[in-house]
C-alpha positions as CSV (number, residue, x, y, z in Angstrom):
1,M,3.7,-3.0,-32.6
2,G,3.6,0.5,-31.2
3,L,6.0,1.8,-28.5
4,L,3.3,1.4,-25.7
5,Q,2.5,-2.1,-26.7
6,E,6.2,-3.0,-26.9
7,K,6.8,-1.7,-23.5
8,L,3.8,-3.4,-21.9
9,S,4.5,-6.7,-23.6
10,K,7.6,-7.1,-21.4
11,F,5.4,-7.4,-18.3
12,R,5.4,-11.1,-17.8
13,L,5.5,-11.5,-14.0
14,P,1.9,-12.8,-13.7
15,Q,2.6,-15.4,-16.5
16,M,5.7,-16.6,-14.6
17,Y,3.6,-17.4,-11.5
18,M,0.9,-19.0,-13.7
19,E,3.5,-21.3,-15.2
20,K,4.5,-22.3,-11.7
21,G,0.9,-23.0,-10.9
22,V,0.8,-20.6,-7.9
23,Y,-0.9,-17.5,-9.5
24,P,-3.3,-16.4,-6.7
25,Y,-5.5,-13.8,-8.3
26,F,-8.9,-13.6,-10.0
27,R,-10.0,-16.9,-8.6
28,E,-13.6,-17.6,-9.6
29,I,-16.3,-18.1,-6.9
30,D,-19.4,-20.0,-8.1
31,S,-21.6,-19.3,-5.1
32,H,-22.7,-16.5,-2.7
33,Q,-20.1,-15.0,-0.4
34,D,-20.2,-16.7,3.0
35,T,-18.0,-18.6,5.4
36,E,-18.0,-21.3,2.8
37,V,-17.9,-20.8,-1.0
38,I,-17.8,-23.0,-4.0
39,M,-14.6,-22.8,-6.1
40,D,-13.4,-25.2,-8.7
41,G,-16.5,-27.4,-7.9
42,K,-15.6,-27.8,-4.2
43,K,-16.4,-26.2,-0.9
44,V,-13.7,-23.9,0.5
45,L,-13.6,-22.0,3.8
46,M,-13.6,-18.3,3.0
47,F,-11.0,-16.4,5.1
48,G,-10.3,-13.7,2.5
49,S,-13.5,-11.7,2.7
50,N,-14.2,-8.1,4.1
51,S,-17.8,-9.0,5.0
52,Y,-17.1,-8.7,8.7
53,M,-20.7,-8.8,9.7
54,G,-21.5,-11.8,7.4
55,L,-24.4,-9.9,5.8
56,T,-23.8,-10.4,2.1
57,Y,-26.3,-13.2,1.8
58,D,-28.8,-11.9,4.4
59,Q,-32.3,-12.3,3.0
60,R,-33.5,-9.0,4.3
61,I,-30.8,-7.2,2.4
62,I,-31.4,-9.2,-0.8
63,D,-35.1,-8.4,-0.6
64,A,-34.4,-4.7,-0.1
65,A,-32.1,-4.6,-3.2
66,I,-34.7,-6.5,-5.2
67,A,-37.5,-4.1,-4.1
68,A,-35.5,-1.1,-5.0
69,T,-34.6,-2.5,-8.4
70,R,-38.3,-3.1,-9.1
71,K,-39.2,0.4,-8.0
72,Y,-36.4,2.5,-9.5
73,G,-34.8,0.2,-12.1
74,T,-31.3,-1.0,-12.5
75,G,-29.5,2.3,-12.6
76,C,-29.9,6.1,-12.4
77,A,-28.5,7.0,-15.8
78,G,-26.7,10.1,-14.5
79,S,-24.7,11.8,-11.8
80,R,-26.1,12.9,-8.4
81,L,-25.6,16.5,-9.5
82,L,-28.0,16.3,-12.4
83,N,-30.6,13.6,-12.8
84,G,-29.2,10.8,-10.6
85,T,-30.4,11.6,-7.1
86,L,-33.1,9.3,-5.6
87,D,-34.9,9.8,-2.4
88,I,-33.2,6.7,-1.0
89,H,-29.8,8.3,-1.7
90,V,-30.8,11.2,0.5
91,Q,-32.3,8.9,3.1
92,L,-29.0,6.9,3.3
93,E,-27.0,10.1,3.7
94,K,-29.2,11.3,6.5
95,E,-29.0,8.0,8.3
96,L,-25.3,7.7,7.9
97,A,-24.7,11.3,9.3
98,E,-26.7,10.5,12.3
99,F,-25.0,7.0,12.8
100,I,-21.5,8.3,12.4
101,G,-22.2,11.5,14.5
102,K,-21.6,14.3,12.0
103,D,-23.8,17.1,10.6
104,E,-24.1,15.6,7.1
105,A,-22.9,12.8,4.8
106,L,-22.3,12.4,1.1
107,C,-22.5,9.0,-0.7
108,F,-20.3,8.0,-3.6
109,S,-20.5,5.1,-6.0
110,T,-17.4,3.4,-4.6
111,G,-15.3,3.8,-1.5
112,F,-12.1,4.3,-3.6
113,T,-13.6,7.3,-5.3
114,V,-14.4,8.9,-2.0
115,N,-10.8,9.3,-1.2
116,E,-9.9,10.0,-4.8
117,G,-12.4,12.8,-5.1
118,V,-12.5,14.3,-1.6
119,I,-8.9,14.6,-0.7
120,P,-7.9,16.8,-3.7
121,Q,-10.7,19.2,-2.8
122,L,-9.5,19.8,0.8
123,V,-6.0,21.0,0.2
124,G,-4.2,23.0,-2.6
125,R,-1.1,25.0,-3.2
126,G,0.4,26.4,0.0
127,D,-1.3,23.6,2.0
128,Y,0.1,20.4,3.4
129,I,-1.2,16.8,3.4
130,I,0.4,14.3,5.8
131,C,-0.1,10.6,5.5
132,D,0.9,7.4,7.2
133,D,3.2,5.5,4.9
134,R,0.8,2.5,5.0
135,D,-2.3,4.4,4.1
136,H,-4.6,2.7,1.6
137,A,-4.0,3.0,-2.2
138,S,-7.1,5.2,-2.5
139,I,-5.6,7.7,-0.1
140,V,-2.3,7.6,-2.0
141,D,-4.1,8.3,-5.2
142,G,-6.1,11.1,-3.7
143,R,-3.0,12.6,-2.3
144,R,-1.2,12.5,-5.7
145,L,-4.1,14.5,-7.2
146,T,-3.5,17.4,-4.9
147,F,-1.3,20.5,-5.4
148,A,-0.4,20.5,-1.7
149,T,3.0,19.7,-0.3
150,Q,2.9,16.0,0.4
151,L,4.5,14.6,3.5
152,K,4.7,11.0,4.9
153,Y,5.5,9.6,8.3
154,K,6.6,6.1,9.3
155,H,3.7,3.9,10.1
156,N,2.0,4.8,13.4
157,D,5.2,6.6,14.6
158,M,3.8,9.7,16.4
159,E,7.3,11.3,16.8
160,A,7.7,11.1,13.0
161,L,4.3,12.6,12.5
162,E,5.2,15.5,14.8
163,K,8.4,16.1,12.9
164,E,6.4,16.4,9.7
165,L,4.0,18.8,11.3
166,Q,6.9,20.9,12.5
167,K,8.0,21.4,8.8
168,C,4.7,23.0,8.0
169,E,4.0,26.8,7.9
170,P,2.0,27.5,11.1
171,D,-0.8,29.3,9.3
172,A,-1.2,26.8,6.4
173,I,-3.9,24.1,6.2
174,K,-2.4,20.8,7.4
175,L,-4.5,17.8,6.6
176,I,-3.6,14.5,8.4
177,V,-5.1,11.5,6.5
178,V,-5.0,8.1,8.1
179,D,-6.7,4.7,8.0
180,S,-8.5,3.8,11.3
181,V,-7.8,0.1,10.7
182,F,-4.9,-0.7,8.4
183,S,-6.3,-3.2,5.9
184,M,-3.3,-5.5,5.5
185,E,-1.8,-5.5,9.0
186,G,-5.0,-5.1,11.1
187,D,-3.6,-2.6,13.6
188,L,-5.2,0.6,14.6
189,A,-4.1,4.2,14.1
190,N,-3.1,6.0,17.3
191,L,-6.0,8.4,17.1
192,P,-5.7,9.7,20.6
193,E,-2.1,10.9,19.9
194,I,-3.0,12.1,16.4
195,I,-5.8,14.3,17.9
196,R,-3.4,15.7,20.5
197,L,-1.0,16.7,17.7
198,K,-3.9,18.1,15.7
199,K,-4.7,20.5,18.5
200,K,-1.1,21.4,19.1
201,Y,-0.4,22.3,15.5
202,N,-3.9,23.4,14.4
203,A,-4.3,20.6,11.9
204,T,-7.3,18.9,10.3
205,V,-7.8,15.2,10.7
206,Y,-9.4,12.9,8.0
207,V,-10.0,9.3,9.0
208,D,-10.7,6.4,6.6
209,E,-13.1,4.1,8.5
210,A,-13.4,1.5,5.7
211,H,-12.4,-1.4,8.0
212,G,-13.6,0.2,11.2
213,V,-17.4,0.7,10.5
214,G,-19.3,-2.3,11.7
215,V,-16.4,-3.7,13.7
216,F,-15.5,-1.0,16.3
217,G,-17.4,1.4,18.4
218,R,-21.0,1.4,19.6
219,N,-23.1,-0.7,17.2
220,G,-20.2,-0.5,14.7
221,R,-19.8,3.3,14.5
222,G,-16.1,2.9,14.0
223,V,-12.7,3.5,15.6
224,C,-13.4,7.2,16.0
225,D,-16.3,6.3,18.2
226,H,-14.3,3.5,19.9
227,F,-11.8,6.1,21.1
228,G,-14.6,8.6,21.9
229,L,-13.0,11.0,19.4
230,T,-15.8,11.5,16.8
231,D,-16.2,15.1,17.6
232,E,-12.5,15.8,17.4
233,V,-12.1,14.1,14.0
234,D,-13.0,16.6,11.3
235,I,-13.8,14.3,8.4
236,I,-14.8,10.6,8.4
237,M,-15.1,8.4,5.4
238,G,-16.3,4.8,5.1
239,T,-17.4,2.1,2.6
240,F,-20.4,-0.1,2.0
241,S,-18.4,-3.0,0.6
242,K,-17.3,-4.4,3.9
243,S,-19.7,-4.5,6.9
244,L,-22.5,-2.9,5.0
245,A,-22.8,-5.7,2.4
246,S,-23.1,-3.5,-0.7
247,I,-20.9,-1.3,-2.9
248,G,-20.2,2.4,-2.5
249,G,-18.8,4.8,0.1
250,F,-19.5,8.0,2.0
251,V,-17.8,11.0,3.7
252,A,-19.3,12.6,6.8
253,A,-18.3,16.0,8.2
254,D,-19.8,19.4,9.2
255,K,-22.2,21.2,6.9
256,D,-19.7,23.6,5.4
257,I,-17.3,20.8,4.4
258,I,-20.1,18.7,2.9
259,N,-21.5,21.7,1.1
260,W,-18.1,22.4,-0.5
261,L,-17.6,18.7,-1.5
262,R,-21.1,18.4,-2.9
263,H,-20.3,21.0,-5.5
264,N,-16.6,20.4,-6.1
265,A,-15.6,16.7,-5.5
266,R,-15.1,15.6,-9.1
267,S,-15.6,11.8,-8.5
268,Y,-19.0,12.8,-7.0
269,I,-20.4,15.3,-9.5
270,F,-19.0,13.6,-12.6
271,Q,-19.7,10.0,-11.7
272,A,-22.9,8.0,-12.2
273,S,-24.8,7.7,-8.9
274,S,-25.0,4.5,-6.9
275,T,-27.5,1.9,-8.2
276,P,-30.9,1.6,-6.4
277,A,-30.0,-1.9,-5.4
278,A,-26.7,-1.0,-3.8
279,T,-28.2,2.0,-2.0
280,A,-31.1,0.0,-0.6
281,A,-28.8,-2.8,0.5
282,A,-26.6,-0.4,2.4
283,I,-29.7,1.1,4.1
284,E,-30.9,-2.3,5.2
285,A,-27.4,-3.4,6.4
286,L,-27.1,-0.1,8.4
287,H,-30.5,-0.9,10.1
288,I,-29.2,-4.4,11.0
289,L,-26.0,-3.0,12.5
290,K,-28.1,-0.6,14.7
291,T,-30.5,-3.3,15.9
292,E,-28.5,-6.5,16.1
293,P,-25.4,-5.7,18.3
294,E,-25.0,-9.5,18.8
295,R,-23.4,-9.7,15.4
296,Q,-20.6,-7.4,16.5
297,E,-20.2,-9.4,19.7
298,K,-20.0,-12.7,17.8
299,L,-17.3,-11.2,15.5
300,W,-15.2,-10.2,18.5
301,E,-15.7,-13.6,20.2
302,I,-14.4,-15.5,17.1
303,T,-11.7,-12.9,16.5
304,N,-10.3,-13.2,20.0
305,Y,-10.4,-17.0,19.8
306,A,-8.5,-17.0,16.5
307,L,-5.9,-14.5,17.7
308,K,-5.2,-16.7,20.8
309,R,-4.9,-19.8,18.7
310,F,-2.6,-18.2,16.1
311,R,-0.3,-17.0,18.8
312,E,-0.2,-20.4,20.6
313,C,0.7,-22.1,17.3
314,G,3.7,-19.8,16.8
315,F,2.5,-17.7,13.8
316,E,3.9,-14.2,13.5
317,I,0.8,-11.9,13.5
318,G,2.3,-8.5,14.3
319,D,0.3,-5.8,16.1
320,T,-3.2,-6.6,14.8
321,E,-6.1,-5.5,17.0
322,S,-8.9,-6.5,14.6
323,P,-10.5,-9.3,12.7
324,I,-7.7,-8.8,10.1
325,I,-5.0,-11.2,11.0
326,P,-1.7,-11.0,9.1
327,L,0.3,-14.2,8.9
328,Y,3.8,-13.0,8.0
329,V,5.7,-15.1,5.5
330,R,8.4,-12.5,4.4
331,D,9.1,-14.1,1.1
332,T,7.1,-13.5,-2.1
333,D,7.4,-16.9,-3.6
334,K,6.5,-18.6,-0.4
335,T,3.6,-16.3,0.1
336,F,2.1,-17.4,-3.3
337,L,3.0,-21.0,-2.6
338,V,1.4,-21.1,0.9
339,T,-1.7,-19.5,-0.6
340,K,-2.0,-22.3,-3.2
341,M,-1.2,-25.0,-0.6
342,A,-3.9,-23.6,1.8
343,F,-6.4,-23.6,-1.1
344,D,-5.7,-27.2,-1.9
345,E,-6.5,-27.9,1.8
346,G,-9.8,-26.1,1.5
347,V,-8.8,-22.7,3.0
348,F,-9.1,-19.4,1.0
349,I,-6.7,-16.7,2.2
350,N,-5.3,-13.6,0.4
351,P,-1.6,-13.1,-0.4
352,V,-0.2,-9.6,0.3
353,I,2.9,-8.6,-1.6
354,P,4.4,-5.2,-2.8
355,P,3.1,-2.6,-3.4
356,A,0.5,-3.5,-0.7
357,C,3.4,-4.1,1.8
358,A,7.1,-3.7,2.0
359,P,9.1,-6.5,0.2
360,Q,10.3,-7.8,3.6
361,D,6.8,-7.9,5.0
362,T,4.9,-10.2,2.6
363,L,2.1,-12.0,4.3
364,V,-1.2,-13.9,3.9
365,R,-4.2,-12.1,5.2
366,F,-6.7,-14.1,7.3
367,A,-10.0,-12.2,7.8
368,L,-12.9,-13.2,10.0
369,M,-16.7,-12.8,9.8
370,A,-19.3,-12.8,12.6
371,T,-20.7,-16.0,11.0
372,H,-17.5,-18.0,11.2
373,T,-17.5,-20.9,13.7
374,K,-14.8,-22.1,16.1
375,E,-14.8,-25.4,14.2
376,Q,-14.1,-23.6,10.9
377,V,-11.3,-21.5,12.5
378,D,-9.7,-24.6,14.1
379,Y,-9.8,-26.4,10.7
380,A,-8.2,-23.5,8.9
381,I,-5.5,-22.9,11.6
382,D,-4.5,-26.6,11.6
383,K,-4.2,-26.6,7.8
384,L,-2.3,-23.4,7.7
385,L,0.1,-24.6,10.5
386,K,0.7,-27.7,8.4
387,C,1.5,-25.6,5.3
388,F,3.7,-23.1,7.2
389,K,5.7,-25.9,8.7
390,E,6.1,-27.7,5.4
391,L,7.6,-24.5,3.9
392,E,9.7,-23.9,7.1
393,I,8.0,-20.5,7.7
394,I,7.3,-21.9,11.2
395,K,10.0,-24.2,12.5
């Protein structure tokens, strides 16, 4: 056995939880992703999905993906830079730029590789990158790839952000990178105050709208639009794997920024382009967002109902302002155990443990779709309350 194998063979934490019967990952789904799924041969209510609009099994999107596959094939066999640009890639970028409210957009094969590829190309030696300490892992990885001075501030603490800005050289580039909706806790970035500080310290603001697009703003244009700050935010990224029922991601900004990224972002120019099916699916989902505002209205109706019920039942749900509802457990073993108990009761939820949160903040993540019913929410909350009380998380 080599030294690497010897080192990695000592990693047995997953096996420990498997032996306890509470390992919660890589659970197999035998059906399409909807409010109900088939797992282990039985129906389970799905409250772990990011499909906020409930579009992943919409027939129009399926038909668009099939039609694109028939026309273009299953893949592009190359990068966008060389032989992998289709007319539908360009169409999607134009429609996204108009939808988001920026000059141009650039599409990537995954949302993760947007942050991983874009952030390192925006700042370098002598510059600064400043991040919220709960930013998504893709932002963290993008930040690590830069040669800029890296600074962090306590989650949503604007005084802490200002202190970090005060450390920066006045004439240096200062890039503030933040999630619009924090994917585990469900709360929003304080964009109005971030923009005030941007202007005060001549900084640049980059907002990750992965969980904002489709949910917030006019017809789902995101949190930047929700606050009326799209023009003030310099760079906006988003993904297709949540509300847009596909896979991929984009970045939108002014022409000069996009021109630079188009020729320098490594995860764009060296990565195979998005499949025809995924691209066509995202286009069709975007059209639905723009023409069916009732989906967003239904999402917020069911979200507000669930938030009210969780609070009435005594769950600790933090400062969430979104369809992402954290149910704090604050114990890793109990987090895994309550996930298993909920599944046995027919409710799928996601456990959140370090490094996705601080050790004292473990939780289960309850996420809503526009297609959930009040009856489904009531059933899930009643079963979760039973599990939480049995484990004395709620007394």
